[in-house]
KOLTI-138486 format. One record per atom (N, C-alpha, C): residue in three letters; x, y, z. Coordinates in steps of 0.05 Angstrom, whole numbers, plus 5000, padded with zeros to 4 digits. Example, Ala and Ser with C-alpha at 12.3 -4.5 7.8 and 13.67 -1.06 7.14 Angstrom:
<recs>
Ala526448865156Ala524649105156Ala526449345156Ser525749555142Ser527349795143Ser525850015157
</recs>
This chain:
<recs>
Unk352826959629Unk350827179629Unk348327099614Unk346027139625Unk343627049612Unk342827249591Unk341827149568Unk340927329547Unk338127409552Unk337227619540Unk334527719545Unk332927709519Unk330527619521Unk328727609498Unk326827839499Unk326628009477Unk324828239478Unk322028149487Unk320928289507Unk318328229517Unk318328049541Unk320627929548Unk320727769572Unk320827949597Unk319727859619Unk319728029642Unk321727939663Unk322528119680Unk324528049700Unk323227919724Unk324627749738Unk323527609761Unk322827809784Unk324128039784Unk323528239805Unk320728349802Unk319528319778Unk316928429773Unk314728219777Unk315427969783Unk313527759782Unk311427759805Unk311927929825Unk309927949847Unk307928169841Unk305428119850Unk303428319847Unk302328349819Unk302128129805Unk301128139778Unk300727859767Unk300327839741Unk300027579729Unk301027579700Unk300927339688Unk301927319661Unk299627349641Unk300327449617Unk298327469595Unk299627359570Unk298227179557Unk299327059532Unk298227219508Unk300027339493Unk299327509470Unk297927339449Unk295627439440Unk294127299419Unk294327449393Unk293627329371Unk293727459344Unk291927699345Unk292927919335Unk291328169334Unk291628339359Unk292928249380Unk293328409404Unk295328639398Unk294928849413Unk296829069413Unk297229169442Unk299529299447Unk300029399474Unk297929599482Unk297029759462Unk294929959468Unk292429819479Unk291529619464Unk289129479472Unk289429339499Unk291729209503Unk292129069528Unk292229269551Unk293529499547Unk293729699568Unk291029799576Unk289229839557Unk286529929563Unk284929719577Unk285329469568Unk283829249579Unk284429209609Unk286929249616Unk287729199644Unk288329459660Unk287729689647Unk288129949661Unk291029979670Unk292929909653Unk295829949659Unk296930109635Unk298530309640Unk299630469619Unk301430309600Unk301530389575Unk303330259555Unk306230289565Unk306930519575Unk309630569584Unk310430369606Unk308530309625Unk309230129646Unk309429839636Unk307629769617Unk307829499605Unk310529469591Unk311329669577Unk313829659562Unk316229629581Unk316129789603Unk318329779623Unk318429509637Unk316129409646Unk316029159661Unk316928919643Unk316328939617Unk316928719599Unk319328759581Unk320828969587Unk323229039572Unk322729059542Unk320629199535Unk319929239507Unk320729519498Unk322229539477Unk323229799468Unk321329929448Unk319629769435Unk317729879415Unk315229719416Unk312829849413Unk310329709413Unk310129499390Unk311729539370Unk311729359347Unk313029089353Unk314429069376Unk315728809382Unk313828589391Unk311328669397Unk309428469407Unk308928249387Unk309127999396Unk308727769378Unk306827559390Unk305327429373Unk303427219381Unk304927009397Unk303826929420Unk305026729437Unk306926839458Unk307527089456Unk309327219476Unk307927229503Unk309427209524Unk308327229551Unk308927499563Unk306927639571Unk307227909583Unk306627889613Unk308028049628Unk307428079657Unk305628329659Unk303228289671Unk301328509676Unk301528579705Unk302728809712Unk303128879740Unk300528969753Unk300328939780Unk298129029795Unk295728839795Unk293628929808Unk291128779807Unk289628869782Unk289228679763Unk288128759738Unk285128769738Unk284229009740Unk281329049736Unk281029149708Unk279528999692Unk279229069664Unk278029349661Unk279129499643Unk278129769638Unk275929759617Unk273929929620Unk271829949600Unk272330159579Unk274630299581Unk275130529564Unk275530439535Unk276030189530Unk276430099502Unk273930109485Unk271630139497Unk269230149481Unk267630409486Unk268930609496Unk267330849502Unk267231049479Unk265031179476Unk264631399459Unk262331559471Unk261931799462Unk259831969473Unk257231819476Unk256331679454Unk253831529456Unk254031259442Unk256331129445Unk256630869433Unk259530799427Unk260030629407Unk262730549400Unk263230579370Unk265730629363Unk266430649335Unk267230369325Unk266630309300Unk267430059288Unk270030099273Unk271529879269Unk274029889254Unk273329959225Unk274630149213Unk274030219185Unk275230029165Unk277229879174Unk278629699156Unk279829469172Unk279629229162Unk280828999176Unk283728989168Unk285528969188Unk288328949181Unk290128989206Unk292629039201Unk294629059222Unk295429349226Unk295429439251Unk296329709257Unk299429719254Unk300429879236Unk303229899232Unk304430149244Unk302830349250Unk303630589264Unk301530669284Unk302330709309Unk300430759331Unk300131059337Unk298031129351Unk297531399360Unk299831489378Unk300831729373Unk303031839390Unk305831759381Unk306031579362Unk308731499353Unk309831719336Unk312431769339Unk313831959322Unk314531839295Unk313831979274Unk314431879247Unk316032099233Unk318732079236Unk320432299226Unk320132539245Unk319232759233Unk318832999249Unk315833039257Unk314232839250Unk311332859255Unk310432659276Unk308632739294Unk307432549313Unk304832449302Unk304432189301Unk302032069291Unk299632139308Unk297532259296Unk295132339311Unk292832139307Unk293531909295Unk291531699291Unk292931429290Unk291831249274Unk293130989270Unk293330939240Unk295330799232Unk295630719204Unk295130419203Unk293130339187Unk292330059186Unk292829949158Unk294429729157Unk295129589132Unk292929379127Unk291729399104Unk289429219099Unk290228929095Unk288428759102Unk288828469099Unk286928369077Unk287928339053Unk286328239031Unk284628449017Unk282628559031Unk280928759019Unk281729039027Unk281429229008Unk282229499014Unk279729669019Unk277429539023Unk274929689027Unk274829819054Unk273930069054Unk273730229078Unk270830279085Unk270030239110Unk267330279119Unk267130509139Unk264830629141Unk264330839160Unk264530729188Unk265830869207Unk266130769234Unk263630809251Unk261830979242Unk259431039257Unk257531199239Unk255031229247Unk253231389231Unk254331679231Unk254131809208Unk255032089208Unk254632219181Unk255332469180Unk255032629155Unk257832689143Unk257932659117Unk260432719102Unk260733029101Unk262833129115Unk263133429115Unk265633509098Unk267233319090Unk269533379072Unk270133129056Unk270733179030Unk271332959012Unk273033078989Unk275633078993Unk277433198973Unk280333128978Unk282033228962Unk284933168965Unk286133358985Unk287833259003Unk289333419022Unk292333359019Unk293933569017Unk296833529014Unk297933369037Unk299433169031Unk300632999051Unk298832769061Unk296332789055Unk294332589064Unk293132439040Unk293232559016Unk291932438993Unk288932488995Unk287432318980Unk284532338980Unk283532289009Unk282032479020Unk281232459048Unk278232499051Unk277132349070Unk274232369076Unk273932429106Unk272232619113Unk271732679141Unk268732649147Unk268032499168Unk265332469176Unk264832609203Unk262532739206Unk261832859231Unk259732679244Unk260132629271Unk258432459286Unk257232609310Unk255232499324Unk254132629347Unk256232689368Unk255632869386Unk257332939409Unk260033059400Unk260033189377Unk262433329367Unk264733149361Unk264132899353Unk266232719344Unk266532719314Unk269032689305Unk269632679277Unk271432439271Unk271032309248Unk272932099240Unk274132189213Unk276732129210Unk278232209186Unk279331959173Unk279031939147Unk279931709131Unk281731819109Unk284331769110Unk286131889091Unk287631669075Unk288731749053Unk290131569034Unk288131389020Unk285931509011Unk283931348996Unk284531358966Unk283831148952Unk284131138923Unk281731268910Unk279431218922Unk276931338913Unk274931318936Unk272631438932Unk270531418952Unk267831398938Unk265931298953Unk263231248941Unk261131438952Unk261931648967Unk260031828979Unk260632108970Unk258632278974Unk258932558967Unk258732738991Unk259932968990Unk259833159012Unk256933239017Unk256233239043Unk253533309051Unk251733069055Unk252532839045Unk250932599047Unk251232469075Unk249432299082Unk249532159108Unk250131859103Unk251731749121Unk252431459119Unk251831319145Unk251531059143Unk250930889166Unk253430749176Unk253530679201Unk255730519213Unk256130269196Unk258630229186Unk259229989171Unk258830019141Unk257730249132Unk257230289104Unk259830329088Unk259930209065Unk262330239047Unk262630529039Unk264930649043Unk265330929035Unk267630969016Unk269330759011Unk271430788992Unk273530568994Unk275730608979Unk277930418979Unk280530558985Unk282330408997Unk285030519004Unk286730518979Unk288430718977Unk290330738955Unk292530538959Unk293530428937Unk295730238938Unk298330388935Unk300330328953Unk302930458952Unk304730328931Unk307130438928Unk309030338908Unk309830048913Unk309629958938Unk310329688945Unk307829498944Unk305629618936Unk303129458933Unk301429448959Unk302529558981Unk301029559006Unk298929769006Unk296629699019Unk294429899022Unk294329969051Unk294930229057Unk294930319085Unk293130549089Unk291230519107Unk289330739114Unk290330889138Unk290331159136Unk290831329160Unk288031399171Unk287631329197Unk285031369209Unk285231529235Unk283531729238Unk283631889263Unk280831919274Unk280731949300Unk278232029314Unk278832279329Unk277132479326Unk277532739340Unk274932809355Unk275332929378Unk273133039393Unk273433339391Unk271433469378Unk271733739369Unk274133739350Unk276333869357Unk278633859339Unk281033729352Unk280533599375Unk282733479390Unk283033179382Unk285433099373Unk285832819366Unk285632639390Unk284232409387Unk283932209407Unk285331959399Unk286231789418Unk287331539410Unk285031359401Unk285031279375Unk282831119365Unk282330859380Unk284530739391Unk284230489405Unk282730519431Unk282230759441Unk280630809464Unk277630799457Unk277030809431Unk274230829423Unk273230599404Unk275130469391Unk274330259372Unk273430009386Unk271429879375Unk270429629387Unk271329399371
</recs>
């Protein structure tokens, strides 16, 4: 009986698609947007049980004719920048206990500095139960970005910030890890940040 390696695809799926070699920093969300294939289908075709199984050098089968999607860089009038360089450890829509993640959780790499994802106004800057120190920016076209689990911040409520401007630092957990919870909302509806981040 042949053993199966997580992420390997079955020969029955090899028609009508092509191979993709996973690179450092890739995620199923980003790949799905790039090739306009749902995450669920990618997981099914490649026998992946969790998005976290993706590893550098892994070969994925991308079904169908892959026309790259432009949705990965869309926003009302531009693109959002990454607020923190690091690894996504929890994705949008993932269940975390009894709660569904409405953003992404990013573990910092080296620096815990957080930057504004786009030009905007600081409309909230205070402690929120379950979120810790939290900062909310309002952007054009009724978009909002939320930055939670901050140790401190360098801006005040009512002030304006520029895209990429330093706004604070991530709090360090008991294990020493610095993890930022980041959300993008249109009006009050949570959006998948990976659909908007450049």
